[in-house]
C-alpha atoms as a printed R data frame, in Angstrom:
    type eleno elety resid chain resno       x       y       z
1   ATOM     1    CA   MET     A     1 -69.991   6.522  20.748
2   ATOM     2    CA   GLU     A     2 -70.354   3.440  18.542
3   ATOM     3    CA   ARG     A     3 -69.278   5.560  15.426
4   ATOM     4    CA   GLU     A     4 -66.001   6.527  17.033
5   ATOM     5    CA   ALA     A     5 -64.723   2.964  17.535
6   ATOM     6    CA   PRO     A     6 -63.741   2.390  13.849
7   ATOM     7    CA   GLN     A     7 -61.881   5.675  13.813
8   ATOM     8    CA   ARG     A     8 -59.948   4.871  16.910
9   ATOM     9    CA   GLU     A     9 -59.206   1.451  15.433
10  ATOM    10    CA   SER     A    10 -57.999   3.056  12.153
11  ATOM    11    CA   THR     A    11 -55.815   5.465  14.087
12  ATOM    12    CA   ALA     A    12 -54.265   2.637  16.060
13  ATOM    13    CA   ASP     A    13 -53.703   0.684  12.847
14  ATOM    14    CA   ARG     A    14 -51.933   3.660  11.244
15  ATOM    15    CA   GLN     A    15 -49.851   4.157  14.285
16  ATOM    16    CA   ALA     A    16 -48.874   0.473  14.289
17  ATOM    17    CA   GLU     A    17 -47.943   0.769  10.554
18  ATOM    18    CA   ILE     A    18 -45.738   3.785  11.198
19  ATOM    19    CA   GLU     A    19 -43.988   2.097  14.061
20  ATOM    20    CA   ASN     A    20 -43.385  -1.043  11.945
21  ATOM    21    CA   ALA     A    21 -42.008   1.113   9.135
22  ATOM    22    CA   LEU     A    22 -39.713   2.977  11.507
23  ATOM    23    CA   LEU     A    23 -38.518  -0.403  12.938
24  ATOM    24    CA   ALA     A    24 -37.898  -1.651   9.473
25  ATOM    25    CA   VAL     A    25 -35.902   1.509   8.630
26  ATOM    26    CA   ARG     A    26 -33.818   1.113  11.862
27  ATOM    27    CA   GLN     A    27 -33.144  -2.527  11.115
28  ATOM    28    CA   TRP     A    28 -32.103  -1.702   7.488
29  ATOM    29    CA   LYS     A    29 -29.825   1.074   8.778
30  ATOM    30    CA   LEU     A    30 -28.180  -1.283  11.262
31  ATOM    31    CA   ARG     A    31 -27.627  -3.854   8.553
32  ATOM    32    CA   VAL     A    32 -26.123  -1.315   6.146
33  ATOM    33    CA   GLU     A    33 -23.870   0.093   8.874
34  ATOM    34    CA   GLY     A    34 -22.780  -3.356   9.827
35  ATOM    35    CA   ALA     A    35 -21.953  -4.278   6.283
36  ATOM    36    CA   ILE     A    36 -19.942  -1.045   5.847
37  ATOM    37    CA   GLU     A    37 -18.095  -1.702   9.084
38  ATOM    38    CA   LEU     A    38 -17.209  -5.237   8.035
39  ATOM    39    CA   SER     A    39 -15.943  -3.907   4.660
40  ATOM    40    CA   GLY     A    40 -13.256  -1.996   6.565
41  ATOM    41    CA   GLN     A    41 -14.187   1.259   4.772
42  ATOM    42    CA   ILE     A    42 -15.548   4.667   5.637
43  ATOM    43    CA   LEU     A    43 -18.644   5.874   3.999
44  ATOM    44    CA   ARG     A    44 -19.143   9.696   3.776
45  ATOM    45    CA   GLU     A    45 -21.913  11.947   2.544
46  ATOM    46    CA   TRP     A    46 -21.268  15.582   1.981
47  ATOM    47    CA   ASP     A    47 -24.099  18.021   1.167
48  ATOM    48    CA   THR     A    48 -22.428  20.933  -0.502
49  ATOM    49    CA   SER     A    49 -25.435  23.179  -0.008
50  ATOM    50    CA   THR     A    50 -25.138  23.042   3.838
51  ATOM    51    CA   ASN     A    51 -21.496  21.973   4.001
52  ATOM    52    CA   GLU     A    52 -22.600  19.192   6.430
53  ATOM    53    CA   THR     A    53 -21.016  15.794   6.342
54  ATOM    54    CA   LEU     A    54 -22.036  12.375   7.720
55  ATOM    55    CA   TYR     A    55 -19.770   9.483   8.269
56  ATOM    56    CA   THR     A    56 -20.205   5.734   9.079
57  ATOM    57    CA   GLY     A    57 -18.071   2.693   8.878
58  ATOM    58    CA   ALA     A    58 -14.500   1.832  10.040
59  ATOM    59    CA   MET     A    59 -13.533   5.367  11.033
60  ATOM    60    CA   GLU     A    60 -12.112   4.284  14.405
61  ATOM    61    CA   THR     A    61 -10.109   1.452  12.787
62  ATOM    62    CA   ILE     A    62  -8.580   3.643  10.033
63  ATOM    63    CA   LEU     A    63  -8.069   6.917  11.823
64  ATOM    64    CA   GLY     A    64  -8.554   6.132  15.523
65  ATOM    65    CA   ILE     A    65 -11.557   8.561  15.887
66  ATOM    66    CA   TYR     A    66 -15.303   8.065  16.000
67  ATOM    67    CA   PRO     A    67 -17.478   9.093  13.020
68  ATOM    68    CA   HIS     A    68 -19.363  11.844  15.048
69  ATOM    69    CA   GLU     A    69 -16.079  13.559  15.766
70  ATOM    70    CA   LEU     A    70 -15.768  14.680  12.100
71  ATOM    71    CA   GLU     A    71 -19.432  15.405  11.313
72  ATOM    72    CA   GLY     A    72 -20.029  18.943  10.349
73  ATOM    73    CA   PRO     A    73 -18.052  21.201   7.909
74  ATOM    74    CA   PHE     A    74 -16.199  19.240   5.198
75  ATOM    75    CA   GLU     A    75 -12.992  21.112   6.078
76  ATOM    76    CA   ARG     A    76 -12.665  18.999   9.199
77  ATOM    77    CA   TRP     A    77 -11.784  16.031   6.991
78  ATOM    78    CA   VAL     A    78  -9.453  18.135   4.883
79  ATOM    79    CA   SER     A    79  -7.594  19.243   8.019
80  ATOM    80    CA   LEU     A    80  -6.526  15.609   8.637
81  ATOM    81    CA   ILE     A    81  -4.992  15.259   5.197
82  ATOM    82    CA   HIS     A    82  -1.204  15.496   4.954
83  ATOM    83    CA   PRO     A    83  -0.231  19.148   4.142
84  ATOM    84    CA   ASP     A    84   1.624  18.027   0.968
85  ATOM    85    CA   ASP     A    85  -1.583  16.282  -0.362
86  ATOM    86    CA   ARG     A    86  -4.236  18.880   0.573
87  ATOM    87    CA   ALA     A    87  -3.859  21.092  -2.541
88  ATOM    88    CA   THR     A    88  -4.152  18.132  -4.857
89  ATOM    89    CA   TYR     A    89  -7.185  16.856  -3.024
90  ATOM    90    CA   ARG     A    90  -8.932  20.225  -3.144
91  ATOM    91    CA   ARG     A    91  -8.313  20.593  -6.816
92  ATOM    92    CA   GLU     A    92  -9.677  17.161  -7.561
93  ATOM    93    CA   ILE     A    93 -12.828  17.805  -5.522
94  ATOM    94    CA   GLN     A    94 -13.368  21.158  -7.210
95  ATOM    95    CA   ARG     A    95 -12.853  19.520 -10.636
96  ATOM    96    CA   VAL     A    96 -15.361  16.777 -10.007
97  ATOM    97    CA   VAL     A    97 -17.909  19.344  -8.535
98  ATOM    98    CA   MET     A    98 -17.751  21.256 -11.857
99  ATOM    99    CA   GLU     A    99 -17.563  18.310 -14.267
100 ATOM   100    CA   GLY     A   100 -19.374  15.604 -12.301
101 ATOM   101    CA   GLY     A   101 -18.677  11.908 -12.785
102 ATOM   102    CA   PRO     A   102 -16.778   9.437 -10.486
103 ATOM   103    CA   PHE     A   103 -13.329  10.133  -9.129
104 ATOM   104    CA   GLU     A   104 -10.551   8.228  -7.441
105 ATOM   105    CA   ILE     A   105  -7.707   9.780  -5.323
106 ATOM   106    CA   GLU     A   106  -5.124   8.457  -3.069
107 ATOM   107    CA   TYR     A   107  -3.609  10.628  -0.284
108 ATOM   108    CA   ARG     A   108  -2.064  10.542   3.228
109 ATOM   109    CA   MET     A   109  -3.956  11.237   6.448
110 ATOM   110    CA   THR     A   110  -2.909  11.691  10.165
111 ATOM   111    CA   HIS     A   111  -4.020   8.985  12.418
112 ATOM   112    CA   LYS     A   112  -5.072   9.931  16.030
113 ATOM   113    CA   ASN     A   113  -1.741   8.502  17.272
114 ATOM   114    CA   SER     A   114   0.182  10.677  14.828
115 ATOM   115    CA   LYS     A   115   1.078   7.919  12.403
116 ATOM   116    CA   GLU     A   116   0.616   8.342   8.680
117 ATOM   117    CA   THR     A   117  -2.173   6.472   7.070
118 ATOM   118    CA   VAL     A   118  -2.551   6.095   3.251
119 ATOM   119    CA   VAL     A   119  -6.204   6.100   2.106
120 ATOM   120    CA   LEU     A   120  -7.864   5.522  -1.234
121 ATOM   121    CA   GLU     A   121 -11.098   7.463  -1.816
122 ATOM   122    CA   ARG     A   122 -13.605   6.610  -4.499
123 ATOM   123    CA   GLY     A   123 -16.677   8.736  -4.954
124 ATOM   124    CA   TYR     A   124 -19.104  10.553  -7.158
125 ATOM   125    CA   PHE     A   125 -21.374  13.643  -6.911
126 ATOM   126    CA   VAL     A   126 -25.119  13.281  -7.373
127 ATOM   127    CA   ARG     A   127 -27.223  16.404  -8.101
128 ATOM   128    CA   GLY     A   128 -30.663  16.614  -6.499
129 ATOM   129    CA   ALA     A   129 -33.632  16.545  -8.874
130 ATOM   130    CA   GLN     A   130 -35.138  19.690  -7.402
131 ATOM   131    CA   THR     A   131 -32.181  21.620  -5.984
132 ATOM   132    CA   ASN     A   132 -29.558  20.609  -8.575
133 ATOM   133    CA   ILE     A   133 -27.059  20.918  -5.689
134 ATOM   134    CA   PRO     A   134 -24.282  18.253  -5.787
135 ATOM   135    CA   VAL     A   135 -23.998  15.780  -2.886
136 ATOM   136    CA   LEU     A   136 -20.826  13.825  -2.559
137 ATOM   137    CA   TYR     A   137 -20.836  10.118  -1.718
138 ATOM   138    CA   SER     A   138 -17.464   8.519  -1.025
139 ATOM   139    CA   THR     A   139 -15.971   5.291   0.173
140 ATOM   140    CA   ILE     A   140 -12.567   5.509   1.852
141 ATOM   141    CA   ALA     A   141 -10.323   2.531   2.390
142 ATOM   142    CA   ASP     A   142  -7.033   2.167   4.278
143 ATOM   143    CA   VAL     A   143  -4.349   1.004   1.743
144 ATOM   144    CA   THR     A   144  -1.289   1.680   3.947
145 ATOM   145    CA   GLU     A   145  -0.181  -1.966   4.314
146 ATOM   146    CA   GLN     A   146  -0.981  -2.731   0.701
147 ATOM   147    CA   ARG     A   147   1.313   0.106  -0.411
148 ATOM   148    CA   LYS     A   148   4.043  -1.069   1.933
149 ATOM   149    CA   LEU     A   149   3.850  -4.598   0.501
150 ATOM   150    CA   GLU     A   150   4.005  -3.179  -2.997
151 ATOM   151    CA   SER     A   151   7.047  -1.143  -2.101
152 ATOM   152    CA   ARG     A   152   8.768  -4.214  -0.644
153 ATOM   153    CA   LEU     A   153   7.911  -6.183  -3.738
154 ATOM   154    CA   ARG     A   154   9.438  -3.408  -6.005
155 ATOM   155    CA   ARG     A   155  12.621  -3.350  -3.822
156 ATOM   156    CA   PHE     A   156  12.803  -7.183  -4.030
157 ATOM   157    CA   GLN     A   157  12.394  -7.091  -7.869
158 ATOM   158    CA   ARG     A   158  15.161  -4.466  -8.169
159 ATOM   159    CA   LEU     A   159  17.424  -6.476  -5.900
160 ATOM   160    CA   GLU     A   160  16.652  -9.656  -8.015
161 ATOM   161    CA   ALA     A   161  17.468  -7.776 -11.212
162 ATOM   162    CA   PHE     A   162  20.658  -6.413  -9.721
163 ATOM   163    CA   SER     A   163  21.610  -9.898  -8.596
164 ATOM   164    CA   GLN     A   164  21.102 -11.333 -12.067
165 ATOM   165    CA   LEU     A   165  23.046  -8.476 -13.613
166 ATOM   166    CA   THR     A   166  25.873  -8.974 -11.096
167 ATOM   167    CA   GLY     A   167  26.021 -12.753 -11.786
168 ATOM   168    CA   GLY     A   168  26.196 -12.184 -15.509
169 ATOM   169    CA   VAL     A   169  29.026  -9.538 -15.184
170 ATOM   170    CA   ALA     A   170  30.977 -11.611 -12.668
171 ATOM   171    CA   HIS     A   171  30.774 -14.693 -14.969
172 ATOM   172    CA   ASP     A   172  32.111 -12.770 -17.945
173 ATOM   173    CA   PHE     A   173  34.805 -11.159 -15.791
174 ATOM   174    CA   ASN     A   174  35.883 -14.523 -14.486
175 ATOM   175    CA   ASN     A   175  36.253 -15.782 -18.016
176 ATOM   176    CA   MET     A   176  38.669 -12.861 -18.824
177 ATOM   177    CA   LEU     A   177  40.613 -13.485 -15.649
178 ATOM   178    CA   SER     A   178  41.023 -17.098 -16.637
179 ATOM   179    CA   VAL     A   179  42.734 -16.003 -19.845
180 ATOM   180    CA   ILE     A   180  45.079 -13.571 -17.872
181 ATOM   181    CA   ILE     A   181  45.999 -16.287 -15.379
182 ATOM   182    CA   GLY     A   182  46.573 -18.802 -18.176
183 ATOM   183    CA   TYR     A   183  48.886 -16.551 -20.185
184 ATOM   184    CA   ALA     A   184  50.711 -15.471 -17.019
185 ATOM   185    CA   GLN     A   185  51.377 -19.128 -16.085
186 ATOM   186    CA   ILE     A   186  52.628 -19.928 -19.618
187 ATOM   187    CA   LEU     A   187  55.008 -17.030 -19.531
188 ATOM   188    CA   MET     A   188  56.225 -17.961 -16.067
189 ATOM   189    CA   GLU     A   189  57.103 -21.531 -17.290
190 ATOM   190    CA   GLU     A   190  59.096 -19.977 -20.209
191 ATOM   191    CA   THR     A   191  60.823 -17.407 -18.014
192 ATOM   192    CA   PRO     A   192  63.788 -18.290 -15.839
193 ATOM   193    CA   ASP     A   193  63.147 -18.080 -12.127
194 ATOM   194    CA   SER     A   194  66.041 -15.709 -11.649
195 ATOM   195    CA   SER     A   195  64.519 -13.207 -14.226
196 ATOM   196    CA   GLU     A   196  63.013 -10.045 -12.878
197 ATOM   197    CA   ASN     A   197  60.106 -10.589 -15.289
198 ATOM   198    CA   ASN     A   198  59.274 -13.792 -13.504
199 ATOM   199    CA   ALA     A   199  58.586 -11.863 -10.307
200 ATOM   200    CA   PHE     A   200  56.313  -9.447 -12.213
201 ATOM   201    CA   LEU     A   201  54.418 -12.396 -13.709
202 ATOM   202    CA   GLN     A   202  53.876 -13.877 -10.275
203 ATOM   203    CA   GLU     A   203  52.396 -10.622  -9.020
204 ATOM   204    CA   ILE     A   204  50.079 -10.550 -12.100
205 ATOM   205    CA   GLU     A   205  48.944 -14.109 -11.300
206 ATOM   206    CA   LYS     A   206  48.383 -13.188  -7.597
207 ATOM   207    CA   ALA     A   207  46.267 -10.206  -8.510
208 ATOM   208    CA   ALA     A   208  44.260 -12.178 -11.066
209 ATOM   209    CA   PHE     A   209  43.543 -14.917  -8.501
210 ATOM   210    CA   ARG     A   210  42.436 -12.221  -5.980
211 ATOM   211    CA   ALA     A   211  40.085 -10.674  -8.528
212 ATOM   212    CA   SER     A   212  38.793 -14.098  -9.393
213 ATOM   213    CA   SER     A   213  38.049 -14.737  -5.727
214 ATOM   214    CA   LEU     A   214  35.997 -11.571  -5.554
215 ATOM   215    CA   SER     A   215  34.197 -12.489  -8.796
216 ATOM   216    CA   ASN     A   216  33.341 -15.919  -7.317
217 ATOM   217    CA   GLN     A   217  31.904 -14.171  -4.268
218 ATOM   218    CA   LEU     A   218  29.573 -12.228  -6.560
219 ATOM   219    CA   LEU     A   219  28.525 -15.382  -8.244
220 ATOM   220    CA   ALA     A   220  27.875 -16.989  -4.944
221 ATOM   221    CA   PHE     A   221  25.678 -14.000  -3.966
222 ATOM   222    CA   ASN     A   222  23.632 -14.690  -7.114
223 ATOM   223    CA   LYS     A   223  23.011 -18.341  -6.093
224 ATOM   224    CA   PRO     A   224  20.918 -19.674  -3.241
225 ATOM   225    CA   PRO     A   225  23.031 -20.804  -0.216
226 ATOM   226    CA   VAL     A   226  24.107 -24.421  -0.179
227 ATOM   227    CA   ILE     A   227  22.813 -26.333   2.806
228 ATOM   228    CA   LYS     A   228  25.213 -28.964   4.028
229 ATOM   229    CA   LYS     A   229  23.727 -31.783   6.001
230 ATOM   230    CA   SER     A   230  25.761 -33.703   8.665
231 ATOM   231    CA   THR     A   231  25.152 -36.038  11.570
232 ATOM   232    CA   ILE     A   232  25.684 -34.749  15.056
233 ATOM   233    CA   ARG     A   233  25.411 -36.214  18.615
234 ATOM   234    CA   VAL     A   234  22.746 -34.152  20.467
235 ATOM   235    CA   ASP     A   235  24.059 -35.153  23.813
236 ATOM   236    CA   GLU     A   236  27.473 -33.776  22.939
237 ATOM   237    CA   VAL     A   237  26.056 -30.507  21.635
C-alpha cells in the first residue's frame, strides 16, 4: 500500500498538468478570437483534403450570420458571393492552389439582409509536412464604406476638374464677348439711329450681353459663394 502512494501522486500531478495545459490553450484561444473580433475581420481555415472550413471573427458584423452557420463545405462561402464575381473568385483560388503563394482578391457578397457587401480577402495556402495537402488561411475584411468614400472622392475630383475647366473656358469666352460688345458699340456710335444697321447692331449687343451673363454664371460656379454679413433685429425676425 505504501508503494502505491507515489504512483497516485504522480498520476494526480500529470492530470493537473494536463488540465492546466488545456486551460492555457482555452485562454489563448479566447485571446486570439477576441483580437480577431476587435480587428473587424473574418479568419477562415479551409482544409482542401476534407473540404471542411472553420471561421472566427467578425462574421456577424460583416455578413449578419454566425461563424458556425458557414462551417462545412467551402462551397457554402462561395454561394454567398455575387454571381458576377464567383467565376473570378474560383479561378483565383484554383490558381493559388496550383502555384502556391499569397493572394489578394476583392469581391461582393450578399449580407443576410440582402444588401451588397464588398470584401477584401487576403490569404495563402500552406502544405502539410506529411500530407502535402494545401490548407487555406484567409483574412476577410469589409471594405464597403471605404470603396464608397473612394468613389465619392473620385466624383468630387472629377467635379473639381470640370469646374476648373469651365472657369477657364468661361473666362476666355468672356474676353471674346468683350471684343464683340466693344466693336458693336463703336459701330452704333458711328451709325445713324434711323439706319436699319443700327437696329442690327443693337441686337448683336443684346445677344453678346446675354452670352456674357451666362459666362459670368459659369465663372461664379467656379468660385466659392460670397457670404454677405448684415445686422438684423432678432425680435423683428
